[in-house]
C-alpha atoms as a printed R data frame, in Angstrom:
    type eleno elety resid chain resno       x       y        z
1   ATOM     1    CA   MET     A     1  17.218 -48.869 -122.298
2   ATOM     2    CA   SER     A     2  18.548 -52.000 -120.568
3   ATOM     3    CA   GLU     A     3  17.077 -55.366 -121.433
4   ATOM     4    CA   PRO     A     4  14.976 -56.806 -118.603
5   ATOM     5    CA   VAL     A     5  16.757 -59.425 -116.495
6   ATOM     6    CA   ILE     A     6  13.464 -61.009 -115.386
7   ATOM     7    CA   ARG     A     7  10.385 -61.363 -117.617
8   ATOM     8    CA   PHE     A     8   6.944 -62.658 -116.640
9   ATOM     9    CA   HIS     A     9   4.369 -62.993 -119.418
10  ATOM    10    CA   GLU     A    10   0.760 -63.821 -118.519
11  ATOM    11    CA   VAL     A    11   1.890 -65.971 -115.581
12  ATOM    12    CA   SER     A    12  -0.765 -67.603 -113.396
13  ATOM    13    CA   LYS     A    13  -0.490 -70.154 -110.607
14  ATOM    14    CA   TRP     A    14  -3.332 -72.111 -109.043
15  ATOM    15    CA   TYR     A    15  -3.327 -74.266 -105.936
16  ATOM    16    CA   GLY     A    16  -6.438 -76.326 -106.534
17  ATOM    17    CA   GLY     A    17  -9.171 -73.726 -106.814
18  ATOM    18    CA   VAL     A    18  -7.079 -70.947 -105.263
19  ATOM    19    CA   SER     A    19  -5.292 -68.509 -107.573
20  ATOM    20    CA   ALA     A    20  -1.961 -67.327 -106.118
21  ATOM    21    CA   LEU     A    21  -0.851 -65.385 -109.222
22  ATOM    22    CA   LYS     A    22  -3.247 -63.967 -111.798
23  ATOM    23    CA   SER     A    23  -1.986 -63.217 -115.324
24  ATOM    24    CA   VAL     A    24   1.157 -61.450 -114.134
25  ATOM    25    CA   THR     A    25   3.086 -59.650 -116.867
26  ATOM    26    CA   VAL     A    26   6.095 -57.635 -115.733
27  ATOM    27    CA   ASP     A    27   9.629 -56.823 -116.885
28  ATOM    28    CA   ILE     A    28  12.238 -56.279 -114.165
29  ATOM    29    CA   PRO     A    29  15.370 -54.326 -115.121
30  ATOM    30    CA   PRO     A    30  18.954 -54.824 -113.909
31  ATOM    31    CA   GLY     A    31  19.853 -53.524 -110.459
32  ATOM    32    CA   ILE     A    32  18.064 -53.804 -107.121
33  ATOM    33    CA   VAL     A    33  14.265 -54.036 -107.212
34  ATOM    34    CA   GLY     A    34  11.827 -54.409 -104.334
35  ATOM    35    CA   LEU     A    35   8.938 -56.876 -104.660
36  ATOM    36    CA   LEU     A    36   6.460 -55.397 -102.223
37  ATOM    37    CA   GLY     A    37   3.119 -56.570 -100.954
38  ATOM    38    CA   PRO     A    38   1.264 -57.494  -97.774
39  ATOM    39    CA   ASN     A    39   1.475 -61.017  -96.393
40  ATOM    40    CA   GLY     A    40  -0.375 -63.446  -98.661
41  ATOM    41    CA   ALA     A    41  -0.042 -61.191 -101.724
42  ATOM    42    CA   GLY     A    42   1.755 -63.829 -103.818
43  ATOM    43    CA   LYS     A    43   5.369 -62.729 -103.313
44  ATOM    44    CA   THR     A    44   6.691 -66.135 -102.236
45  ATOM    45    CA   THR     A    45   4.895 -67.882 -105.108
46  ATOM    46    CA   PHE     A    46   6.439 -65.313 -107.472
47  ATOM    47    CA   LEU     A    47   9.916 -66.132 -106.114
48  ATOM    48    CA   ARG     A    48   9.409 -69.892 -106.240
49  ATOM    49    CA   ILE     A    49   8.405 -69.628 -109.884
50  ATOM    50    CA   VAL     A    50  11.207 -67.258 -110.900
51  ATOM    51    CA   THR     A    51  13.808 -69.528 -109.247
52  ATOM    52    CA   GLY     A    52  12.492 -72.625 -111.049
53  ATOM    53    CA   MET     A    53  11.331 -74.295 -107.847
54  ATOM    54    CA   MET     A    54   7.727 -74.247 -109.013
55  ATOM    55    CA   ARG     A    55   6.181 -74.431 -112.462
56  ATOM    56    CA   PRO     A    56   3.516 -71.868 -113.339
57  ATOM    57    CA   SER     A    57   0.066 -73.117 -114.272
58  ATOM    58    CA   ARG     A    58   0.165 -70.827 -117.287
59  ATOM    59    CA   GLY     A    59   2.513 -68.311 -118.879
60  ATOM    60    CA   ALA     A    60   6.243 -67.946 -119.521
61  ATOM    61    CA   VAL     A    61   9.119 -66.835 -117.277
62  ATOM    62    CA   ARG     A    62  12.645 -65.975 -118.370
63  ATOM    63    CA   VAL     A    63  15.711 -64.889 -116.394
64  ATOM    64    CA   LEU     A    64  18.828 -63.629 -118.190
65  ATOM    65    CA   GLY     A    65  17.023 -64.482 -121.416
66  ATOM    66    CA   GLN     A    66  16.662 -68.159 -120.473
67  ATOM    67    CA   PRO     A    67  13.578 -70.179 -119.473
68  ATOM    68    CA   VAL     A    68  13.666 -70.911 -115.747
69  ATOM    69    CA   TRP     A    69  12.050 -74.343 -115.630
70  ATOM    70    CA   ASN     A    70  14.472 -77.314 -115.483
71  ATOM    71    CA   ASN     A    71  17.509 -75.214 -116.397
72  ATOM    72    CA   PRO     A    72  20.597 -76.156 -114.288
73  ATOM    73    CA   ARG     A    73  22.845 -73.831 -116.317
74  ATOM    74    CA   LEU     A    74  20.711 -70.879 -115.232
75  ATOM    75    CA   TYR     A    75  20.488 -72.050 -111.614
76  ATOM    76    CA   ALA     A    76  24.296 -71.818 -111.326
77  ATOM    77    CA   GLN     A    77  23.952 -68.068 -111.955
78  ATOM    78    CA   VAL     A    78  21.149 -67.537 -109.445
79  ATOM    79    CA   GLY     A    79  21.133 -67.228 -105.649
80  ATOM    80    CA   TYR     A    80  18.033 -67.652 -103.485
81  ATOM    81    CA   ALA     A    81  17.391 -67.038  -99.787
82  ATOM    82    CA   PRO     A    82  13.902 -68.318  -98.859
83  ATOM    83    CA   GLU     A    83  11.905 -66.916  -95.977
84  ATOM    84    CA   ALA     A    84  11.663 -70.301  -94.224
85  ATOM    85    CA   ASP     A    85  14.724 -72.074  -92.797
86  ATOM    86    CA   ALA     A    86  15.972 -75.307  -94.369
87  ATOM    87    CA   PHE     A    87  19.281 -76.211  -92.728
88  ATOM    88    CA   TYR     A    88  21.251 -79.349  -91.942
89  ATOM    89    CA   GLU     A    89  21.227 -78.492  -88.250
90  ATOM    90    CA   PHE     A    90  24.035 -80.909  -87.310
91  ATOM    91    CA   LEU     A    91  26.523 -79.180  -89.639
92  ATOM    92    CA   THR     A    92  28.561 -76.126  -88.763
93  ATOM    93    CA   GLY     A    93  27.849 -72.936  -90.662
94  ATOM    94    CA   ARG     A    94  31.104 -73.354  -92.571
95  ATOM    95    CA   ASP     A    95  30.453 -76.998  -93.483
96  ATOM    96    CA   PHE     A    96  26.923 -76.133  -94.592
97  ATOM    97    CA   LEU     A    97  28.196 -73.630  -97.148
98  ATOM    98    CA   VAL     A    98  31.041 -75.872  -98.327
99  ATOM    99    CA   THR     A    99  28.571 -78.748  -98.788
100 ATOM   100    CA   LEU     A   100  26.158 -76.645 -100.857
101 ATOM   101    CA   LEU     A   101  28.980 -75.308 -103.009
102 ATOM   102    CA   GLY     A   102  30.204 -78.867 -103.528
103 ATOM   103    CA   ILE     A   103  26.751 -79.901 -104.753
104 ATOM   104    CA   GLN     A   104  27.101 -77.159 -107.379
105 ATOM   105    CA   GLY     A   105  30.373 -78.702 -108.552
106 ATOM   106    CA   VAL     A   106  32.812 -76.359 -106.810
107 ATOM   107    CA   GLY     A   107  36.036 -78.057 -105.683
108 ATOM   108    CA   ARG     A   108  36.528 -78.319 -101.924
109 ATOM   109    CA   ALA     A   109  39.483 -75.932 -101.658
110 ATOM   110    CA   HIS     A   110  37.735 -73.240 -103.694
111 ATOM   111    CA   ALA     A   111  34.464 -73.912 -101.854
112 ATOM   112    CA   SER     A   112  36.233 -73.328  -98.530
113 ATOM   113    CA   ARG     A   113  37.541 -69.969  -99.764
114 ATOM   114    CA   LEU     A   114  34.147 -68.883 -101.099
115 ATOM   115    CA   ALA     A   115  32.449 -69.961  -97.861
116 ATOM   116    CA   ALA     A   116  34.946 -67.992  -95.767
117 ATOM   117    CA   VAL     A   117  34.353 -64.840  -97.828
118 ATOM   118    CA   ALA     A   118  30.553 -65.165  -97.581
119 ATOM   119    CA   LEU     A   119  30.609 -65.819  -93.832
120 ATOM   120    CA   GLU     A   120  32.873 -62.818  -93.302
121 ATOM   121    CA   LYS     A   121  30.514 -60.602  -95.301
122 ATOM   122    CA   VAL     A   122  27.533 -61.470  -93.101
123 ATOM   123    CA   ASP     A   123  29.573 -61.269  -89.861
124 ATOM   124    CA   LEU     A   124  29.404 -64.986  -89.083
125 ATOM   125    CA   ALA     A   125  33.136 -65.742  -89.309
126 ATOM   126    CA   ASP     A   126  33.447 -65.944  -85.507
127 ATOM   127    CA   VAL     A   127  30.731 -68.623  -85.263
128 ATOM   128    CA   ALA     A   128  31.477 -70.475  -88.505
129 ATOM   129    CA   GLY     A   129  32.645 -73.536  -86.555
130 ATOM   130    CA   ARG     A   130  29.503 -73.814  -84.429
131 ATOM   131    CA   LYS     A   131  26.650 -76.215  -85.174
132 ATOM   132    CA   ILE     A   132  23.722 -74.505  -86.854
133 ATOM   133    CA   TYR     A   133  21.247 -75.665  -84.199
134 ATOM   134    CA   THR     A   134  23.040 -73.337  -81.741
135 ATOM   135    CA   TYR     A   135  22.509 -70.266  -83.942
136 ATOM   136    CA   SER     A   136  20.120 -67.485  -82.976
137 ATOM   137    CA   ARG     A   137  17.369 -66.387  -85.351
138 ATOM   138    CA   GLY     A   138  19.479 -63.495  -86.597
139 ATOM   139    CA   MET     A   139  22.455 -65.793  -87.231
140 ATOM   140    CA   ARG     A   140  20.277 -68.243  -89.146
141 ATOM   141    CA   GLN     A   141  18.921 -65.417  -91.267
142 ATOM   142    CA   ARG     A   142  22.433 -64.264  -92.122
143 ATOM   143    CA   LEU     A   143  23.505 -67.828  -92.925
144 ATOM   144    CA   LYS     A   144  20.682 -67.994  -95.476
145 ATOM   145    CA   ILE     A   145  22.068 -64.839  -97.078
146 ATOM   146    CA   ALA     A   146  25.590 -66.305  -97.026
147 ATOM   147    CA   GLN     A   147  24.541 -69.448  -98.907
148 ATOM   148    CA   ALA     A   148  22.720 -67.305 -101.469
149 ATOM   149    CA   ILE     A   149  25.767 -65.139 -102.243
150 ATOM   150    CA   ALA     A   150  28.636 -67.615 -101.719
151 ATOM   151    CA   HIS     A   151  28.831 -68.739 -105.371
152 ATOM   152    CA   GLU     A   152  28.802 -65.112 -106.585
153 ATOM   153    CA   PRO     A   153  25.540 -65.272 -108.581
154 ATOM   154    CA   ARG     A   154  24.547 -62.777 -111.272
155 ATOM   155    CA   VAL     A   155  20.958 -62.667 -109.998
156 ATOM   156    CA   LEU     A   156  19.880 -62.853 -106.365
157 ATOM   157    CA   PHE     A   157  16.376 -63.523 -105.027
158 ATOM   158    CA   LEU     A   158  15.724 -62.705 -101.357
159 ATOM   159    CA   ASP     A   159  12.472 -63.461  -99.506
160 ATOM   160    CA   GLU     A   160  12.086 -61.167  -96.450
161 ATOM   161    CA   PRO     A   161  15.897 -61.063  -95.976
162 ATOM   162    CA   LEU     A   162  15.863 -58.563  -93.100
163 ATOM   163    CA   SER     A   163  13.416 -60.504  -90.944
164 ATOM   164    CA   GLY     A   164  14.829 -61.506  -87.563
165 ATOM   165    CA   THR     A   165  17.864 -59.220  -87.731
166 ATOM   166    CA   ASP     A   166  18.728 -56.467  -85.261
167 ATOM   167    CA   PRO     A   167  19.336 -52.875  -86.458
168 ATOM   168    CA   ILE     A   168  23.116 -53.309  -86.752
169 ATOM   169    CA   GLN     A   169  22.784 -56.570  -88.703
170 ATOM   170    CA   ARG     A   170  20.090 -55.013  -90.886
171 ATOM   171    CA   LYS     A   171  22.344 -52.086  -91.749
172 ATOM   172    CA   ARG     A   172  25.201 -54.437  -92.643
173 ATOM   173    CA   LEU     A   173  22.997 -56.576  -94.905
174 ATOM   174    CA   MET     A   174  21.715 -53.473  -96.657
175 ATOM   175    CA   GLU     A   175  25.324 -52.450  -97.327
176 ATOM   176    CA   ILE     A   176  26.027 -55.897  -98.818
177 ATOM   177    CA   PHE     A   177  23.001 -55.673 -101.118
178 ATOM   178    CA   ARG     A   178  23.949 -52.158 -102.275
179 ATOM   179    CA   GLU     A   179  27.529 -53.255 -102.983
180 ATOM   180    CA   MET     A   180  26.319 -56.227 -105.034
181 ATOM   181    CA   GLY     A   181  24.062 -53.873 -106.971
182 ATOM   182    CA   ARG     A   182  27.017 -51.591 -107.700
183 ATOM   183    CA   GLN     A   183  28.911 -54.639 -108.973
184 ATOM   184    CA   GLY     A   184  26.255 -55.103 -111.656
185 ATOM   185    CA   ARG     A   185  24.236 -57.880 -110.057
186 ATOM   186    CA   THR     A   186  20.449 -57.934 -110.118
187 ATOM   187    CA   ILE     A   187  18.707 -58.384 -106.763
188 ATOM   188    CA   LEU     A   188  14.972 -58.894 -106.253
189 ATOM   189    CA   ILE     A   189  14.060 -58.299 -102.607
190 ATOM   190    CA   SER     A   190  10.649 -59.437 -101.396
191 ATOM   191    CA   SER     A   191   9.235 -57.585  -98.398
192 ATOM   192    CA   HIS     A   192   6.048 -56.253  -96.855
193 ATOM   193    CA   VAL     A   193   7.875 -53.305  -95.248
194 ATOM   194    CA   LEU     A   194   8.203 -50.370  -97.649
195 ATOM   195    CA   HIS     A   195  10.463 -48.130  -95.568
196 ATOM   196    CA   GLU     A   196  13.084 -50.892  -95.124
197 ATOM   197    CA   VAL     A   197  13.421 -51.712  -98.810
198 ATOM   198    CA   GLU     A   198  13.248 -48.019  -99.681
199 ATOM   199    CA   GLN     A   199  16.657 -47.648  -97.998
200 ATOM   200    CA   ILE     A   200  18.145 -50.122 -100.508
201 ATOM   201    CA   THR     A   201  16.456 -49.304 -103.825
202 ATOM   202    CA   ARG     A   202  14.303 -46.753 -105.597
203 ATOM   203    CA   ASN     A   203  12.582 -49.293 -107.871
204 ATOM   204    CA   PHE     A   204   9.587 -51.398 -106.908
205 ATOM   205    CA   VAL     A   205   7.039 -53.920 -108.122
206 ATOM   206    CA   LEU     A   206   3.862 -53.855 -106.022
207 ATOM   207    CA   ILE     A   207   1.802 -57.038 -105.848
208 ATOM   208    CA   HIS     A   208  -1.551 -57.577 -104.167
209 ATOM   209    CA   LYS     A   209  -3.800 -60.643 -104.189
210 ATOM   210    CA   GLY     A   210  -1.782 -62.232 -106.969
211 ATOM   211    CA   ARG     A   211  -1.816 -59.216 -109.284
212 ATOM   212    CA   VAL     A   212   0.827 -56.606 -110.068
213 ATOM   213    CA   VAL     A   213  -0.867 -53.311 -109.218
214 ATOM   214    CA   ALA     A   214   2.024 -50.879 -109.739
215 ATOM   215    CA   VAL     A   215   5.554 -50.805 -111.146
216 ATOM   216    CA   GLY     A   216   7.956 -47.888 -110.908
217 ATOM   217    CA   ASP     A   217  10.428 -45.895 -108.893
218 ATOM   218    CA   VAL     A   218   9.830 -44.734 -105.357
219 ATOM   219    CA   ARG     A   219   8.571 -41.297 -106.434
220 ATOM   220    CA   GLU     A   220   5.743 -42.865 -108.435
221 ATOM   221    CA   ILE     A   221   4.895 -45.235 -105.574
222 ATOM   222    CA   ARG     A   222   4.949 -42.368 -103.080
223 ATOM   223    CA   GLU     A   223   2.564 -40.410 -105.306
224 ATOM   224    CA   LEU     A   224   0.176 -43.370 -105.261
225 ATOM   225    CA   ILE     A   225   0.444 -43.529 -101.478
226 ATOM   226    CA   ASP     A   226  -0.114 -39.796 -101.093
227 ATOM   227    CA   ARG     A   227  -3.210 -39.907 -103.332
228 ATOM   228    CA   HIS     A   228  -4.980 -42.561 -101.325
229 ATOM   229    CA   PRO     A   229  -7.254 -41.322  -98.504
230 ATOM   230    CA   HIS     A   230  -5.138 -41.361  -95.373
231 ATOM   231    CA   GLY     A   231  -6.636 -41.706  -91.906
232 ATOM   232    CA   VAL     A   232  -4.879 -40.189  -88.887
233 ATOM   233    CA   VAL     A   233  -6.029 -40.893  -85.327
234 ATOM   234    CA   LEU     A   234  -5.267 -38.423  -82.538
235 ATOM   235    CA   GLU     A   235  -5.902 -39.668  -79.000
236 ATOM   236    CA   THR     A   236  -6.988 -36.827  -76.737
237 ATOM   237    CA   ASP     A   237  -9.393 -36.065  -73.901
238 ATOM   238    CA   GLU     A   238 -10.774 -33.111  -75.893
239 ATOM   239    CA   PRO     A   239 -11.608 -34.447  -79.375
240 ATOM   240    CA   ARG     A   240 -14.361 -31.854  -80.011
241 ATOM   241    CA   ARG     A   241 -12.073 -28.934  -79.227
242 ATOM   242    CA   LEU     A   242  -9.325 -30.353  -81.442
243 ATOM   243    CA   ALA     A   243 -11.836 -30.976  -84.239
244 ATOM   244    CA   ALA     A   244 -12.865 -27.314  -84.073
245 ATOM   245    CA   ALA     A   245  -9.216 -26.304  -84.546
246 ATOM   246    CA   LEU     A   246  -8.800 -28.555  -87.608
247 ATOM   247    CA   CYS     A   247 -12.194 -27.975  -89.198
248 ATOM   248    CA   GLY     A   248 -12.089 -25.995  -92.428
249 ATOM   249    CA   LEU     A   249  -8.476 -26.731  -93.322
250 ATOM   250    CA   ASP     A   250  -7.868 -27.589  -96.989
251 ATOM   251    CA   GLU     A   251  -5.742 -30.562  -95.884
252 ATOM   252    CA   VAL     A   252  -8.649 -32.106  -93.948
253 ATOM   253    CA   LYS     A   253 -11.259 -34.039  -95.930
254 ATOM   254    CA   SER     A   254 -13.382 -35.193  -92.989
255 ATOM   255    CA   LEU     A   255 -13.410 -35.445  -89.199
256 ATOM   256    CA   GLU     A   256 -14.900 -38.075  -86.909
257 ATOM   257    CA   PHE     A   257 -14.656 -37.937  -83.140
258 ATOM   258    CA   ASP     A   258 -15.416 -40.442  -80.440
259 ATOM   259    CA   THR     A   259 -14.646 -40.735  -76.744
260 ATOM   260    CA   GLY     A   260 -10.939 -40.088  -76.320
261 ATOM   261    CA   ARG     A   261 -10.001 -39.772  -79.991
262 ATOM   262    CA   LEU     A   262 -10.372 -37.828  -83.212
263 ATOM   263    CA   LYS     A   263 -10.001 -39.380  -86.673
264 ATOM   264    CA   VAL     A   264  -8.912 -37.137  -89.529
265 ATOM   265    CA   LEU     A   265  -9.120 -38.112  -93.211
266 ATOM   266    CA   THR     A   266  -6.653 -36.369  -95.529
267 ATOM   267    CA   HIS     A   267  -5.552 -36.709  -99.175
268 ATOM   268    CA   VAL     A   268  -2.251 -34.901  -98.537
269 ATOM   269    CA   PRO     A   269  -0.681 -36.711  -95.559
270 ATOM   270    CA   ASP     A   270   2.770 -35.118  -95.941
271 ATOM   271    CA   ARG     A   271   1.341 -31.594  -95.743
272 ATOM   272    CA   PHE     A   272  -1.014 -32.530  -92.929
273 ATOM   273    CA   TYR     A   273   1.750 -34.127  -90.829
274 ATOM   274    CA   SER     A   274   4.064 -31.138  -91.338
275 ATOM   275    CA   MET     A   275   1.478 -28.622  -90.118
276 ATOM   276    CA   LEU     A   276  -0.034 -30.796  -87.349
277 ATOM   277    CA   PRO     A   277   2.449 -30.028  -84.504
278 ATOM   278    CA   GLY     A   278   1.885 -26.275  -84.815
279 ATOM   279    CA   LEU     A   279  -1.889 -26.677  -84.976
280 ATOM   280    CA   VAL     A   280  -1.949 -28.868  -81.875
281 ATOM   281    CA   LEU     A   281   0.252 -26.427  -79.943
282 ATOM   282    CA   ASP     A   282  -1.889 -23.461  -80.978
283 ATOM   283    CA   SER     A   283  -5.082 -25.270  -79.945
284 ATOM   284    CA   GLY     A   284  -3.744 -25.949  -76.459
285 ATOM   285    CA   VAL     A   285  -5.185 -29.484  -76.581
286 ATOM   286    CA   ALA     A   286  -3.075 -32.267  -75.072
287 ATOM   287    CA   VAL     A   287  -2.603 -35.157  -77.529
288 ATOM   288    CA   ARG     A   288  -1.454 -38.484  -76.048
289 ATOM   289    CA   GLU     A   289  -0.729 -40.337  -79.274
290 ATOM   290    CA   ILE     A   290  -0.867 -39.925  -83.048
291 ATOM   291    CA   TYR     A   291  -0.998 -42.923  -85.374
292 ATOM   292    CA   SER     A   292  -2.362 -43.951  -88.759
293 ATOM   293    CA   PRO     A   293  -4.268 -47.181  -89.459
294 ATOM   294    CA   ASP     A   294  -3.670 -46.500  -93.179
295 ATOM   295    CA   ASP     A   295   0.105 -46.082  -92.986
296 ATOM   296    CA   ASN     A   296   0.902 -49.527  -94.400
297 ATOM   297    CA   LEU     A   297   1.058 -51.369  -97.708
298 ATOM   298    CA   GLU     A   298  -2.212 -53.219  -97.149
299 ATOM   299    CA   ALA     A   299  -4.081 -49.910  -97.056
300 ATOM   300    CA   VAL     A   300  -2.303 -48.616 -100.154
301 ATOM   301    CA   PHE     A   301  -2.981 -51.782 -102.144
302 ATOM   302    CA   ARG     A   302  -6.589 -51.865 -101.037
303 ATOM   303    CA   TYR     A   303  -6.962 -48.341 -102.393
304 ATOM   304    CA   LEU     A   304  -5.180 -49.156 -105.682
305 ATOM   305    CA   VAL     A   305  -7.307 -52.237 -106.319
306 ATOM   306    CA   GLN     A   306 -10.576 -50.466 -105.522
307 ATOM   307    CA   SER     A   307  -9.830 -47.327 -107.544
């Protein structure tokens, strides 16, 4: 079994009287791993601590077997793309990367080559000579990724890296992350969107309200999701008639109807969704919309914490 690249042992972080992380102990293996949780779960605090930007209030953190606090040798092997922008707006994209590489001790000629490669990877080569303040949100997001990968780090930390990108850009970034994973690099991707990160990796750490509530591959996480009570809302002008058609099914735990809608509670959402179209057609009831208020990470984590 591979040695963990990232180790948290009893790590806590307080901001005054507010606890952002609570006794987090987790080992993260090599490869690509998703750090998933709803907004405010503690993901950004986790990343700030693991990158050495913030000291934990308690506990120990190691990356590549080294302590992360005040360790410049380790920082040279780590890349980080924060969620928030922090650019020198008056610089061009190219000069921004060359400047950051220079701060790390890379000679100018080599820095220029590394910057060119990184900008090409994120499809910013055509605008590399433009000032950053002229960049769109998607361009700025990709520039953050470029600065994180330009020095070819062994470990990469990404905070909501797909935010602000269009579908084509998102697909390209996913390809970059997968390729880096195949090259043997470790990537920790923070996100609150399960289905996006699921396209990049099968391994996840789930965090909620400062605690790690689940660790495992996507099959284990999906089993947790499928076990939690799942609400499905069907908007229709005939909720009573539709309820009569669904009543008594093994897949249906309970039914509630109101004016213009029917809410179904199920413990087997995959089975329920697969059989629903046929049931609706057979009932002859017109359904305007189907959606689930529980089809998100917040609902899953709420269930995990309460159970």
